[in-house]
Structures are given as C-alpha cells and as structure tokens.
C-alpha positions in Angstrom: -18.6 -21.1 -8.1 -15.1 -22.4 -8.3 -13.6 -23.9 -5.1 -10.6 -22.4 -3.5 -7.2 -24.0 -4.1 -5.9 -26.0 -1.1 -3.9 -23.4 1.0 -0.3 -23.9 1.9 0.5 -24.6 5.6 -0.3 -21.7 7.8 2.0 -20.6 10.6 1.0 -18.5 13.6 2.3 -15.0 13.6 4.5 -14.2 16.6 5.4 -10.5 16.6 8.2 -11.1 19.1 10.0 -13.6 17.0 12.3 -12.9 14.0 12.3 -16.1 12.0 14.9 -17.0 9.4 14.3 -18.4 6.0 12.1 -21.6 5.9 14.4 -24.6 5.2 13.6 -26.3 1.9 10.9 -23.8 1.0 10.1 -24.1 -2.7 10.5 -21.0 -4.8 7.2 -19.5 -6.0 6.7 -19.6 -9.8 7.7 -16.4 -11.5 4.9 -14.3 -12.9 5.1 -13.6 -16.6 6.1 -10.2 -17.6 3.0 -8.5 -19.1 3.6 -5.6 -21.5 1.9 -2.3 -20.6 -0.7 -1.5 -23.2 -2.2 1.7 -24.6 1.0 3.8 -24.7 1.3 4.1 -20.9 4.9 4.3 -19.8 5.8 1.0 -18.2 8.6 2.4 -15.9 11.4 0.1 -14.5 10.4 -3.5 -14.3 12.3 -4.2 -11.0 10.3 -5.7 -8.3 10.4 -3.9 -4.9 8.2 -6.4 -3.1 6.8 -9.9 -4.0 4.1 -12.0 -2.4 4.9 -15.8 -2.8 2.0 -18.1 -2.1 0.8 -15.8 0.7 -2.2 -17.1 2.7 -3.7 -15.2 5.6 -6.3 -16.5 8.0 -8.2 -15.1 11.0 -9.2 -17.7 13.5 -8.7 -20.4 11.0 -10.9 -18.7 8.3 -8.9 -18.0 5.2 -9.1 -14.3 4.0 -6.3 -14.5 1.4 -5.5 -17.7 -0.4 -2.1 -18.5 -1.9 -1.5 -15.2 -3.7 1.5 -14.6 -5.9 1.9 -10.9 -6.7 4.8 -8.4 -7.5 4.9 -4.7 -6.5 7.1 -2.9 -9.0 9.1 0.3 -8.9 7.7 3.1 -10.9 4.2 1.7 -11.1 0.8 2.1 -9.3 -0.7 -1.3 -8.5 -4.5 -1.2 -7.8 -6.1 -4.0 -5.8 -9.8 -4.2 -6.8 -12.6 -6.6 -5.9 -15.9 -6.7 -3.9 -16.0 -6.1 -0.1 -14.5 -8.9 1.9 -12.4 -10.3 -0.9 -9.1 -9.9 1.0 -7.7 -6.6 -0.5 -7.2 -4.8 2.8 -5.9 -7.9 4.5 -3.3 -8.4 1.7 -2.1 -4.8 1.7 -1.8 -4.8 5.5 0.4 -7.8 5.4 3.0 -6.0 3.3 4.3 -4.1 6.3 3.1 -6.8 8.9 0.1 -4.9 10.2 -1.8 -8.2 10.3 0.4 -9.0 13.3 -1.7 -6.6 15.3 -4.7 -8.9 15.1 -4.2 -11.7 17.7 -6.1 -14.3 15.7 -4.1 -13.7 12.5 -1.9 -16.4 10.9 0.1 -16.2 7.7 1.6 -18.6 5.3 3.9 -18.0 2.3 6.6 -15.4 2.0 6.7 -11.7 1.4 10.0 -10.0 0.3 11.2 -6.5 0.1 14.2 -6.1 -2.3 14.5 -9.9 -2.1 14.7 -10.0 1.7 12.0 -11.8 3.7 10.1 -9.1 5.6 10.0 -11.4 8.7 13.8 -11.0 8.9 13.4 -7.2 9.2 12.8 -5.3 12.4 9.2 -4.3 12.2 9.8 -0.5 12.8 12.4 -0.5 10.1 10.1 -2.3 7.8 7.2 0.2 8.4 9.6 3.1 7.7 10.5 1.5 4.3 6.9 0.4 3.6 4.5 3.2 4.8 0.8 3.1 4.9 -2.0 5.7 4.7 -5.5 4.6 5.8 -9.0 5.1 4.6 -9.9 7.8 7.2 -7.5 10.7 7.6 -5.9 10.4 11.0 -3.8 13.5 11.6 -2.4 13.8 15.2 -4.2 16.4 17.3 -1.3 18.8 17.0 0.0 21.4 14.5 0.8 20.7 10.8 4.5 21.0 11.6 4.4 18.7 14.6 2.6 16.0 12.6 5.5 15.8 10.2 8.2 16.5 12.8 6.9 13.6 15.0 7.3 11.2 12.1 10.8 12.5 11.4 11.8 12.0 15.1 10.3 8.6 15.3 12.0 7.3 12.2 15.3 9.2 12.6 18.4 8.1 14.3 18.3 7.9 18.1 19.8 11.0 19.5 20.6 12.2 23.0 18.9 15.6 22.3 15.7 16.6 20.7 16.3 18.0 17.2 15.7 21.7 17.0 13.0 23.2 14.7 15.6 24.7 12.5 17.0 21.3 11.8 13.7 19.6 11.1 11.7 22.4 9.3 13.4 22.0 5.9 12.5 18.3 5.9 9.0 19.1 7.0 8.6 21.5 4.1 10.1 18.9 1.7 7.5 16.3 2.9 4.6 18.8 2.5 5.9 19.7 -0.9 6.1 16.1 -2.1 2.5 15.7 -0.9 1.3 18.8 -2.9 0.3 20.6 0.3 2.9 23.2 0.9 1.2 26.0 -1.2 -1.9 25.7 1.0 -0.4 25.5 4.4 3.2 26.8 4.1 2.4 30.2 5.6 1.3 28.8 8.9 2.9 25.4 9.8 1.6 25.9 13.4 -2.0 25.7 12.2 -3.9 22.9 14.0 -4.0 19.9 11.7 -7.5 19.0 12.7 -8.8 22.3 11.3 -7.7 21.3 7.8 -10.3 20.1 5.3 -10.7 16.3 4.8 -8.7 16.3 1.6 -5.9 18.4 3.2 -5.9 16.1 6.2 -5.4 13.1 4.0 -2.6 14.8 2.1 -1.0 15.6 5.5 -1.1 12.0 6.3 0.5 11.2 3.0 3.2 13.8 3.8 3.7 12.2 7.2 4.2 8.8 5.6 6.6 10.3 3.0 8.6 12.0 5.7 10.1 8.6 6.6 11.4 8.4 2.9 9.7 5.1 2.2 10.4 2.8 -0.8 6.8 1.6 -1.0 3.6 3.6 -0.2 0.5 1.7 0.7 -2.9 3.5 0.3 -6.0 1.8 1.7 -9.0 3.5 0.0 -7.4 7.0 0.6 -10.2 8.8 -1.2 -13.3 7.0 0.0 -14.3 9.8 2.5 -13.3 12.7 0.2 -15.2 14.9 -2.2 -14.6 14.7 -5.9 -12.2 17.7 -6.0 -10.1 16.4 -3.2 -10.1 13.0 -4.8 -8.8 14.5 -8.1 -6.0 16.3 -6.2 -4.9 13.0 -4.5 -5.1 11.1 -7.8 -2.8 13.6 -9.4 -0.5 13.3 -6.4 -0.3 9.5 -6.8 0.6 9.9 -10.4 3.6 12.1 -9.4 4.6 9.9 -6.4 5.0 6.7 -8.5 8.1 8.2 -10.0 9.6 8.2 -6.5 8.1 5.2 -4.8 6.2 2.0 -5.6 2.5 2.6 -4.9 -0.1 0.0 -3.9 -3.7 1.3 -3.6 -6.9 -0.5 -2.5 -9.9 1.0 -4.2 -13.6 0.1 -4.7 -13.8 2.8 -7.3 -13.2 1.1 -10.7 -13.0 4.4 -12.5 -10.3 5.5 -10.1 -8.3 2.3 -10.7 -8.6 2.9 -14.4 -7.4 6.5 -14.1 -4.4 6.0 -11.9 -3.2 2.4 -12.1 -0.5 0.9 -14.3 -1.4 -2.7 -13.2 -4.5 -4.1 -11.6 -5.0 -7.2 -9.3 -8.6 -8.4 -9.1 -9.4 -10.4 -6.0 -12.4 -12.5 -5.3 -13.2 -14.6 -2.2 -9.5 -14.4 -1.1 -8.1 -15.5 -4.4 -6.1 -13.5 -6.9 -8.2 -14.0 -10.0 -6.3 -11.8 -12.5 -3.2 -9.6 -12.5 -2.4 -7.6 -15.6 -1.9 -4.2 -17.2 -4.8 -1.9 -16.5 -6.0 -1.7 -20.1 -6.1 -5.5 -20.4 -8.0 -6.0 -17.1 -10.7 -3.5 -18.1 -10.9 -4.0 -21.8 -9.9 -7.7 -22.4 -9.9 -9.6 -19.2 -9.0 -13.3 -19.4 -11.2 -14.6 -16.5 -15.0 -14.5 -16.7 -15.2 -13.4 -13.1 -13.1 -10.4 -13.9 -15.2 -9.5 -16.9 -18.4 -9.8 -14.8 -16.9 -7.6 -12.0 -15.6 -4.8 -14.2 -19.0 -4.8 -16.1 -20.8 -4.2 -12.9 -22.5 -7.6 -12.7 -21.6 -7.9 -9.0 -19.7 -6.0 -6.3 
C-alpha cells in the first residue's frame, strides 16, 4: 500500500474567527483541463469552488490529505470511494460544516469564486453553498412552512414577518425546481412528515434551492430511497446542473456513472484520480481506481 504524502501544516478551526489570507501561502498547482469524453456536453469550464491542498484531521488523525479539486459550473462532480475514505468529510468542508466538530482541524485553502471561504460570514456561505443530507430531514411542519422557513432565514432582515402572499410564489418556484410541485401543489399545508421518503428528500432539495445557492452539495441523497424515487432524483440532478454546480457523494458506482460529468475517486483520505466520468470508469490511470470500479474492494 502506498504511504500518504506528508500533509501540509494543519490549523485549528475557530468558528468565531474570520481569518484573512495566509501571508506567503504558495499557490496550488492548477489542475489540467480534461476533455469530456463520449459526447457528453462539457458545460462552462469556470470553477465555482476550488480545494487547494486541503487537509482535514479529527483529533490529529488525518481524514483528508492534501486534496486539490475544482467544482465547476454546469457539471455534476461525483465523489466516490470506500467507506471512511474522506468523501463526506471533504464535502462538509465546502460550506464549513466541519467546524461543528470540536476536534476538527483544517489545512489548505477552499475558495468560492476565488474568495477564501474563511473570509465569508458562515451563514452567507451556507446560503451560497447549500447541503442536502443522506437522510431526509424535513421540519415537523407543513410543506409550505418548510420552504418559507428557509426563505425567512436567508432573506433580508425585516421588522415585520413576510406575509404568505409575498412568500408563496417563491415557495412554488422552489418546489417547481425540485420537481415536486405537481405532487404537492394542491395542498401546501399538508404535513411534510406525511410525504413519502422520496418526496421528503425532494422537499429538502427544494428547501436548499429556496436560498438560491450557487453550489448544491448532496451527501448520499438516494441511499435511503427506493429505485423509483432514486430515478426521479437523478433526473432532477441532471436538470439542476444547468442552474447550479452540483457535488454528490455516492457509494453507488452505477449512479455516479449515470449522472456525473466528472468523478473524483478517494482512498484513505487521498484523491487518487479526478477525470471525466467515462475516463474514470473505462480507462482509469491509477491501478487503485481500476480495482475499485471493477469491484475488487469497497
């Protein structure tokens, strides 16, 4: 087994501090532009986010080791790899959710539109970079209130509570973008917890979209769903990538193959390979990638 590269210096995360740029920090090497194969539309090549030598540790144990990775507009990026390889830790770092773990520390730099995310107010960052989790987690209130709550939280501070007539068009827009309006539009006051699992997950996606994010993070969004609901959400992801950059963590290699434009394979905290989806699955450069996609381990 190959040894990990020596990690860069790790700094302790302090959620109350807003650090400036690190003096004299070397620029990370640019990743080569990889052509998209197989006739899949590449979309714009502009980076929305970029990880530069990102290292994350919990209690001194490294979970992500010196990762360089772009997140591009108009693409779905799938993070794949065996359990415990650092996929979820990496995706949670993109909107600073790792800060919620007291033992977490992070080195390297993450940018959003070329700005260090540590320079952004965390609530503002999480509006721009929204996340949907593995288990659907709708609030115990109505469908309408689930979306309206997100709109109020991420909206401008007002002296008065917005009326329903003001918010309802935006609630309907979010549900439409999430492909749910045809199923729930006739009764927005229906309890969210009475929806099916697939509908609840799409409601959570709608709630995330209500903040009008630029990047959507999906951490195994279909792992608890039946095949039909999974298919609906995969189709939804294919549409959403035209509006937002999408990053998805998935253990399902067939799902990654169906929906991703680019794939990042991680193993033992390292980024082993990043490439167009067809290249990773059909002609991987690294032996570990070839073994993983062939089912030799996982």
